[in-house]
N, C-alpha and C positions, 0 to 999 in steps of 0.2 A: 590166209594175210592179216595179221595181227597190226592195228591202228597204236599210230606211239600216242605216246602220253605228252599233253600240252605241256611246252616248255613252261617252266615255274619264273618269271621275273625276280631277281634280284633285289632286296629288299633295297630302296634308296637310303641311300646315304641321307642322316639328320641334318635339315638344311643351321637351324640352331650353334651347335655345336661343331660348325664347320670351323674351329678352331684346332690347332694340334694342344692336345691336353699339355704336352711338354712348355712350359715358360722358362724367355731367359731372365732366366733372375737376378734384378742389380740388387744393391747395398740400401737401393732409396727405393720403398715398395709402391711409389708415387712416382716413378719410370718406369714400374715395371711396363713389358712389350709383348703382344703376340705372335705365334708363328703359324700363319695360316698353312694349308697343303699346299700354293703353290709357289710359298717361299718367301712371301711379303710380308714384313715385319707392323704391324699393325699397331698404333700407341695408344694402351690403357684408357678405357674411358674416364676412369675415378680420377685423373687426373687435375688438380684443382685452377680454380684463375689466378690461386698466387705464382701457380707454373708458371702460366701464361707473361703474369705480371711481370716476374724475373725476368722473361727471354725476353719480352718486349716492351720494355719500361721505357724506352727514349719514344717508343711511339703514344703509349699509353703518357706520356709528359704531353704532351698539344692535348691534348682535355681539359688541362688546369687551370687553366685563361679561363674556355668559354665553360666552366662547371663556374668557377669562381661567380664570371658577371652574371649567370642565371641563377645562382642565388643569392648575390648581392640587390643584385634591380632586378628582380622577375620574383623572388620566390621571399626573400625577408619584410618588401614591401607590405604580402597580405597579412598580415599583421595588422600593420596599421586600419583594417577595412574596421576593426572592433571600433573605432573611435568613430562609425556612424550610427553607432546605438550608446555610446556615451559621450557627454559634452564635453567636447574639449578647451582650456582654454591657455593662450600662449602663456608660457614660464613654467606653467604646468607638467602634469603627468603626460607623456609621447601615448599613452594607451588613454585619455581624458581623466577629466575626475570623479565624475557621478555618473553613474545609468541611467538612461532616459529612456531606453525601450524603443519604441517606434514614431516614439516623436518627430524625427527629423524627417523619415519615411513620410507618416502624417504629411508633415508639412508641404512638403515636393510634389504627392499628389495633388494638393487642394494648390500649390502656384502655378498659375495660367502663365504666366513666363516660362517655366519649363515646360509646361505643353506645347506654347510656341516651337522654342527651341529643339524638340525633338519633332517633331513635323514636318521643320526645315531641315531635321535630321534625315526623316527616313525617306524624303523626296532625293535630297542630294545623293545618297545611298541609293537609291534606286535606280536616279539617272547614269552615275557613276557604275554601276552594274550594266546597267540597259545601254550604256553607248561605251562604254570606256576598255571593258571586258572582252567584245569579238575582234574588235579594231585589231589589237597583235595579231589574232590568228587571220585575221583578213590580209593584213600587212605578210603577214608569214608565208599563206599560201599566195601570195602576190611574187614572192622573190623568188619561191620553192621552183617557180615557172618561167625565171629569168634565165638564159644559158650565158650570157654573156659574166665573166666573173667579176669586170675592172666594175662595171655599171654596177652588180650585184654588190660588191663592195664599199662603193662610193654611196649606194642609198642607207646602207645597213650603218656607215661610218656615221651621217648625214643623222639619219633615224636616231642614235644613239645618243649622242652628243648634248641633247639637250637633258638628258636623266643625271649630268653628271653637275649640272650648275646648281648651286646651291636657291632655298625657297624666295632666298633674300634677293638674292638677279632676278628667277622669275617674278617676282613683284613685282620688282621695279622695270625689269621691260613691260608686262604687264600695262603699268601704269601708265608709263611713254606713251605705248600704242594708242590706250584710250582715252587719255587727257585730250582736255578741249582743242588744243592745238597739233593734240599728236599725229600720226601718221596714218588714221583709220579718218580722223574727222579732215584729214584733209585731202584725201578719196574722198570720202564723201562732199564736201564742198566743191570738189572737181567736176560731180556731176550733176550739179545742180542743186543738193540738199542742205540740210541745215546742222549743226554739229550738233551733236549727242554729247550730253554731261551721264556715259557710261556710269561710271563710278559714283553718281548721286543717286542714280535711277533704282532701286529694286527689280525693277523687269529685268534687266538686264545681267544682274549677278552670278545666274546660275549659267545663262549662256556663256558665258566671259568664266565663271571656272571650271566649266567642263572643255572649254576651249583650251587652257591653258595643262589642263590635266592629261587632255588629250597626249598634245605638242609633246610634252615634259614625256609621258611616261608609256606611248607604246610605242616607240623605239625598243624598247629595254625589254619589256614583256616580249618581242617576238622572239628573243636567245633561246627562250626554251621549248617552243613549238618548232624552232628552224634545229635543235638538238632534239628535239622528239621524230621529228623529219628525215632525219639520216638512217633514223633504229627501221625502216620500214625495206622492206625485201624490193629490192628492182626489179625480181623475177613475174612479180605480181605485176607490178608494170607492163610488161612484155607476154604475159600471157594476154592479158584484158587488152593489148593495141592487136595483138593476134584475134582475137573476138570478138572483133569491132566496135570495142571504146572509146570515145572522144576524149580528149582533155576532162571533159567536164563529169564524166561520169565517172571517169577516174578520180577526180577530185573525190564525188564523193561512195564513191564504194569503197577505196581506197587507203585515202590520201586520209580523210577524215576520219574513219573508223581507227589507221596508225596511232591517231593522233590523241584519241579519246581518253586515254584515261589520265594522259597529262592535263587535255582542258577539264576534266572530273576534278582533277583531285586542286587544281588552282580555282574553282570555281569556288568549290568547299572555302576554300581558306578566305576568299573573298566575301563572299557570305558569312562567314566569322568575324571578319573585321568592318561589317555594314554600317553599324554605328560606328566607328571609327573617321568620317569621313576627316580629311585633313588639315589635321586641328592650325601647323603652322600658318598651310597658305593664305586660310579661312581669317588666321589674324589679322594677316598683313594686307590683304585686299578689303576686308568691311569694314565699317563705319558705323558712325549710328544712325547715319542718313540711310542706311539698306539694312538694317537691322531686319526687318521684317521678311525677309529671306534668307537674307547670309548669317544671322544665329543661330548654332546649331550647340550641340549638347558641349562638344568640348568646349568655345571660347564661353559658352554660360558659365560652365565651369572655373574658367582662367576668372572671370569675373565673381563670381560666389565666394573662390574656396580664395585665390592670392589677392585677391584687393579687395575684397571686404570683411575677408579675413574670415571668412564662415566655413573652418575645415571639418566641423562634423555633418555642416549642412550638402557640403560639396561631397561626400565623403560616402552617404549616402546614396549620391544620385548618382556616382561614378560607380559606386555599388550597384544599382539598378541595371547602368547600362553594361557591365560587365555579366548581370546574368541573361541578359539578352543575348550578347555575344553567343557565351555558351552554347544556349540555346538551341541559338541560330545554328552553329556549327556541328551540333549533333546531329541536331535534324535534319538539318542536310548532307551529312554523312550516311544516316541510319536510311533514307530514301537514297540515295545515290547505289547501296551498296545492294535495295532489293530490286532500284529498278534495273540498273546499266551493269553491275556488279565490279565495279571501281568505287573505291570509296580509299580515304587515308587510314584507317585499323580496322 
């Protein structure tokens, strides 16, 4: 009895040349296609962006205005930062008349008023990040638990409306509410207290600013989180309910991890704008009586650069603020990428 020789497996077909060596030839070599073994047609990989542009030029035309906006209002002004190292005189060259080096940098480093505004900016930025950033997440989680669609839409509409009001209207409402004869003081006097001059006492400014910021921005901030909540698979909640998880545990172990990438991206963006505390609202709400807590870098730059016409000095401060913002957003992005695994890039 002879043993059979083991069957030799046929050599596998190479994966890389999975394409038919015969091409469908075209008059234009850039439009050549390959025919696979299953008969499907594969476009040539070497088609250039010009082909795509000719084919979908209508779609690409929508990019013209945004790119022009970025070019004119974002990139061209970067050239003006050279004024921070040159002496600018009105009527002279837009890039300064003479090189002064770090003269204006040393000037604001030794300026106590600048460091006072810098301290106020850091405090207001930190409070805004601590108070305003988590509230849209909390509101989105609460709305996600609401089962009545009519009630949910009503709350969303009411919370969104303040975002569409201009800063001037919001500042006017704040002045009306906090004036000596305003609504807040009327309530205080009705309960036996004394009227408070809110807009003349520095200790009240941060509370008033944060309250108005919460009222104006929290409802609008929930939109992204509600959109992120719709991407979570409902089967995860069903499996958690079968395992006996209550609503709190489902929120902690399913909902929050599901929206974590969105939270991280928005947190990085907020950290990047940490130093750019709302200029318009602070400028409208502040006055010389409350500069001790209300004066921030942006309002200080406005007074120094526009009112006092010290363009070079204001540019040096603005460049310093921009460097801090870039450093913060790069650091936050790197830390998030290493610790959480989610980042902007």
